[in-house]
C-alpha positions as CSV (number, residue, x, y, z in Angstrom):
1,M,27.8,-21.3,30.3
2,A,29.9,-18.9,28.2
3,I,28.1,-16.9,25.2
4,T,30.1,-16.4,22.4
5,A,30.3,-13.2,19.9
6,A,29.4,-15.9,17.6
7,D,26.3,-17.2,18.9
8,V,25.1,-13.8,19.9
9,N,25.8,-13.1,15.9
10,K,23.9,-15.9,14.9
11,L,20.8,-14.5,17.1
12,R,21.1,-11.1,15.3
13,Q,21.1,-12.4,11.7
14,Q,17.9,-14.9,12.8
15,T,15.9,-11.7,14.6
16,G,17.6,-8.7,13.8
17,A,17.7,-7.8,17.3
18,G,20.1,-5.4,18.6
19,M,23.7,-7.3,19.8
20,M,22.7,-6.0,23.4
21,D,19.7,-7.3,22.9
22,C,20.7,-10.6,21.6
23,K,23.0,-11.2,24.1
24,N,21.2,-10.2,27.2
25,A,18.6,-13.0,25.8
26,L,20.8,-15.5,25.8
27,V,22.2,-15.2,29.1
28,E,18.8,-15.0,30.2
29,A,18.4,-18.2,28.5
30,N,21.3,-20.0,29.8
31,G,22.7,-20.0,26.1
32,D,19.3,-22.1,25.2
33,F,19.2,-20.6,21.4
34,E,15.2,-21.1,21.0
35,A,14.6,-19.9,24.1
36,A,16.4,-16.8,23.3
37,I,14.5,-16.1,20.6
38,D,10.9,-16.4,22.8
39,I,12.6,-14.1,25.2
40,L,13.0,-11.4,22.1
41,R,9.7,-12.6,20.9
42,K,7.8,-11.5,24.4
43,K,9.7,-8.3,24.3
44,G,8.1,-7.5,21.6
45,Q,4.7,-8.8,22.5
46,K,5.3,-6.0,25.8
47,I,5.9,-3.2,23.5
48,A,3.5,-3.7,21.0
49,A,0.7,-3.6,24.3
50,K,2.4,-0.9,26.0
51,R,2.7,1.2,22.4
52,G,-0.7,0.0,21.2
53,G,-2.3,3.6,21.7
54,N,0.3,5.2,20.0
55,D,-0.4,6.9,16.5
56,A,1.1,5.1,13.9
57,K,1.3,7.3,10.9
58,E,4.4,7.4,9.2
59,G,5.6,4.0,7.4
60,V,6.8,2.8,3.9
61,I,4.3,1.8,1.2
62,I,5.4,-0.7,-1.7
63,A,3.9,-1.8,-4.5
64,Q,5.1,-4.4,-6.8
65,A,4.4,-7.3,-9.8
66,N,5.0,-9.9,-10.4
67,A,7.6,-11.5,-13.2
68,D,4.7,-12.4,-15.8
69,G,2.8,-9.5,-15.0
70,T,-0.7,-11.4,-14.4
71,A,-0.7,-10.0,-10.4
72,G,0.3,-7.1,-8.6
73,V,0.1,-6.7,-4.6
74,I,0.4,-3.4,-2.5
75,L,1.1,-3.0,1.0
76,T,1.7,-0.1,3.8
77,L,3.3,-1.3,7.2
78,N,2.8,2.3,9.1
79,C,5.4,2.7,11.9
80,E,5.7,6.1,15.0
81,T,8.6,8.2,13.2
82,D,10.1,8.8,9.8
83,F,13.4,7.8,10.9
84,V,12.5,4.5,11.5
85,A,10.8,4.6,8.2
86,K,14.1,5.7,6.5
87,N,15.8,3.0,8.0
88,D,17.0,0.3,4.7
89,G,17.0,-2.1,7.4
90,Y,12.5,-1.2,7.8
91,V,12.4,-0.6,3.9
92,S,13.7,-3.9,3.6
93,L,11.3,-5.7,6.1
94,V,8.7,-4.5,4.1
95,Q,10.1,-5.6,0.9
96,S,10.4,-9.3,2.4
97,L,6.6,-9.3,3.1
98,V,5.5,-8.0,-0.3
99,D,8.0,-10.7,-1.5
100,I,5.4,-13.2,0.4
101,A,2.3,-11.4,-0.2
102,L,3.5,-12.1,-4.0
103,A,4.1,-15.4,-3.9
104,N,1.3,-16.6,-2.5
105,L,-1.4,-13.1,-3.3
106,P,-3.6,-13.6,-0.1
107,E,-7.2,-11.3,-0.1
108,S,-6.8,-9.6,3.0
109,V,-4.5,-8.6,5.8
110,D,-5.7,-10.5,7.9
111,A,-5.0,-14.1,5.7
112,L,-1.1,-12.0,4.7
113,K,-0.9,-11.7,8.4
114,A,-1.5,-15.2,8.4
115,L,1.2,-16.8,6.2
116,P,4.4,-18.1,7.5
117,Y,7.3,-15.2,7.3
118,D,9.6,-18.2,7.7
119,S,10.0,-21.7,9.3
120,R,9.7,-19.7,13.1
121,L,6.9,-17.0,12.8
122,S,4.0,-16.6,10.8
123,V,4.1,-12.6,9.3
124,D,2.4,-11.4,12.5
125,E,4.8,-12.6,14.5
126,K,7.4,-11.3,12.7
127,I,5.9,-8.0,13.0
128,T,5.7,-8.6,16.6
129,E,9.0,-9.4,17.2
130,Q,10.1,-6.5,15.1
131,I,8.6,-4.1,17.1
132,G,10.5,-5.2,19.5
133,V,13.4,-5.0,17.6
134,I,12.6,-1.4,16.3
135,G,10.5,-0.1,19.8
136,E,7.9,1.5,17.7
137,K,4.6,0.4,17.0
138,L,3.8,-1.3,13.3
139,D,0.9,-1.8,11.6
140,L,0.3,-3.8,8.5
141,S,-2.4,-1.2,8.2
142,A,-3.5,-1.7,4.6
143,Y,-3.3,-4.2,1.7
144,A,-4.8,-5.1,-1.5
145,V,-3.9,-7.4,-4.7
146,V,-4.5,-6.8,-8.1
147,R,-5.0,-9.5,-11.1
148,A,-5.5,-8.4,-14.7
149,A,-3.9,-8.9,-18.1
150,N,-1.3,-7.2,-17.2
151,V,-0.4,-5.9,-14.0
152,V,2.2,-2.5,-13.4
153,A,3.5,-0.9,-10.7
154,Y,4.6,2.4,-9.6
155,N,6.1,3.4,-6.5
156,H,6.9,7.8,-6.0
157,P,10.8,8.3,-4.9
158,G,10.2,8.0,-0.9
159,N,8.0,5.0,-0.3
160,Q,5.7,7.1,1.1
161,L,2.8,6.7,-2.0
162,A,2.8,3.7,-4.7
163,T,0.3,2.5,-7.5
164,L,-1.2,-0.7,-9.3
165,V,-2.9,-0.8,-12.4
166,G,-4.7,-3.8,-14.0
167,L,-4.7,-3.6,-17.9
168,T,-6.9,-5.7,-19.8
169,V,-4.1,-6.4,-22.9
170,A,-1.2,-7.9,-22.4
171,G,2.1,-7.2,-24.0
172,E,5.3,-5.1,-23.2
173,E,4.1,-1.7,-25.2
174,V,0.6,-1.8,-23.2
175,A,2.9,-2.2,-19.8
176,E,4.6,1.0,-21.0
177,A,1.3,2.7,-21.3
178,G,0.8,0.7,-18.0
179,R,3.6,3.0,-16.3
180,Q,1.9,6.2,-17.2
181,V,-1.2,5.5,-16.4
182,A,0.1,4.2,-13.1
183,M,2.0,7.2,-13.0
184,Q,-1.3,9.6,-13.5
185,V,-3.0,7.5,-10.5
186,A,-0.7,8.4,-8.2
187,A,-0.8,12.2,-9.4
188,M,-4.2,12.6,-10.0
189,A,-5.6,10.0,-7.1
190,P,-8.7,9.1,-9.1
191,I,-11.9,7.8,-7.1
192,A,-12.9,5.2,-9.7
193,I,-12.3,3.7,-13.2
194,N,-15.1,5.8,-14.7
195,K,-18.7,7.0,-13.3
196,D,-20.1,3.9,-12.9
197,G,-17.7,3.1,-9.8
198,V,-18.3,5.9,-8.4
199,D,-20.2,5.2,-4.7
200,Q,-24.0,6.3,-4.4
201,R,-23.2,8.5,-1.6
202,T,-20.7,10.2,-3.4
203,I,-22.6,11.4,-5.9
204,E,-25.7,12.3,-3.8
205,R,-23.4,14.4,-1.9
206,E,-22.0,16.1,-5.2
207,I,-25.9,16.6,-6.4
208,E,-26.6,18.5,-3.2
209,I,-23.5,20.1,-3.1
210,G,-24.1,21.8,-6.9
211,K,-27.3,22.4,-5.6
212,E,-26.3,24.7,-2.7
213,L,-24.0,26.6,-5.0
214,A,-26.6,27.2,-7.6
215,I,-28.9,28.7,-5.0
216,Q,-26.2,30.8,-3.2
217,E,-25.4,32.3,-6.7
218,G,-28.5,33.0,-7.2
219,K,-30.0,30.7,-10.2
220,P,-33.8,29.9,-9.4
221,A,-34.5,27.0,-7.2
222,D,-36.2,24.7,-10.3
223,M,-32.6,25.4,-12.6
224,A,-30.3,24.1,-9.4
225,E,-30.9,20.5,-10.0
226,K,-30.1,20.8,-14.0
227,I,-27.1,23.0,-12.9
228,A,-25.9,20.7,-10.1
229,L,-26.1,17.7,-12.4
230,G,-23.6,19.6,-14.8
231,R,-21.2,20.3,-12.4
232,L,-21.4,16.0,-11.3
233,N,-20.5,15.3,-15.1
234,K,-17.6,17.9,-14.6
235,F,-17.1,16.2,-11.0
236,F,-17.0,12.7,-12.7
237,Q,-14.1,13.8,-15.7
238,E,-12.0,15.3,-13.2
239,N,-12.1,12.6,-10.6
240,T,-12.4,9.0,-12.8
241,L,-9.6,7.5,-14.1
242,L,-10.4,6.7,-17.5
243,S,-12.2,10.4,-18.2
244,Q,-9.2,12.5,-16.5
245,A,-7.1,14.6,-18.8
246,F,-4.0,12.5,-19.7
247,V,-1.2,14.3,-17.4
248,R,1.4,13.8,-20.4
249,D,-0.7,15.4,-23.2
250,N,-4.1,17.2,-21.9
251,K,-5.8,17.2,-25.1
252,M,-6.6,14.0,-25.0
253,S,-8.0,11.9,-22.0
254,V,-6.9,8.7,-20.3
255,E,-9.0,6.5,-22.2
256,Q,-8.1,7.7,-25.4
257,F,-4.5,7.4,-24.6
258,L,-5.1,3.6,-23.8
259,N,-7.2,3.0,-26.7
260,S,-4.3,5.1,-29.2
261,T,-1.9,2.7,-27.9
262,A,-4.3,-0.6,-28.6
263,S,-7.5,-1.1,-29.3
264,G,-9.5,-1.8,-26.8
265,L,-7.3,-1.5,-24.4
266,T,-8.9,-0.1,-20.6
267,V,-8.5,-0.1,-16.9
268,S,-9.9,-3.1,-15.2
269,D,-8.3,-2.2,-11.6
270,F,-6.1,-0.1,-9.9
271,Q,-5.3,0.6,-6.1
272,R,-3.5,3.8,-4.4
273,F,-1.8,4.2,-1.1
274,S,-0.4,7.0,0.1
275,L,0.9,7.9,3.5
276,S,-0.3,11.9,3.1
């Protein structure tokens, strides 16, 4: 049967595939629209299998809070080249995944992949379909959700770094403080909210490094552990969010900045995703 431009355009709008790919799929399917969609999906599966071992280190990261600021999501969709990552269509694809995540608040990457993308496909199937459209390996590699009285998102220009911060108090004034802290998380990459959130393995490693440095500096062995513990406190101060010097006013810590905004205000959770 004759394949019309309207048929090709309809398939292109629904799948995002190129004009020639859509036309060829419709020709192969003898004009059967649903069969053409399946042909394009299978193309994506074949490319996914072929490129499965490729590195996908580029991509787009987007963080977003919901309308009332009580929850937010952050996710990374990797691709192989920055040419694809910088494409507006690719950014729109990632934004569509964020919208689905924000509407459903799944708890894991697998749960997000299992959600319906539209009436035809799951999120996972949509990503596979887009592998066929784009011709590169795509990987939904990271996802997190934050729930709090006030959740604030920060997206660094370029879509390669984003953060989410959950605060214990609601309100617009608090949200503005949250934006400052979200930028702090982006800039300073803290490893935990406070020292209680630092895992024991990291603590033990820092103590051992501190001891070794003290001995190398000629300090007595019996003093090395005390010196190491002092250095550990400095490590906490520099690497845990509430203890860090506030970037916009290094005369106060982040904790002091939050307390100056609202009594008892603190961070309950944060997430930071970066491609570098």
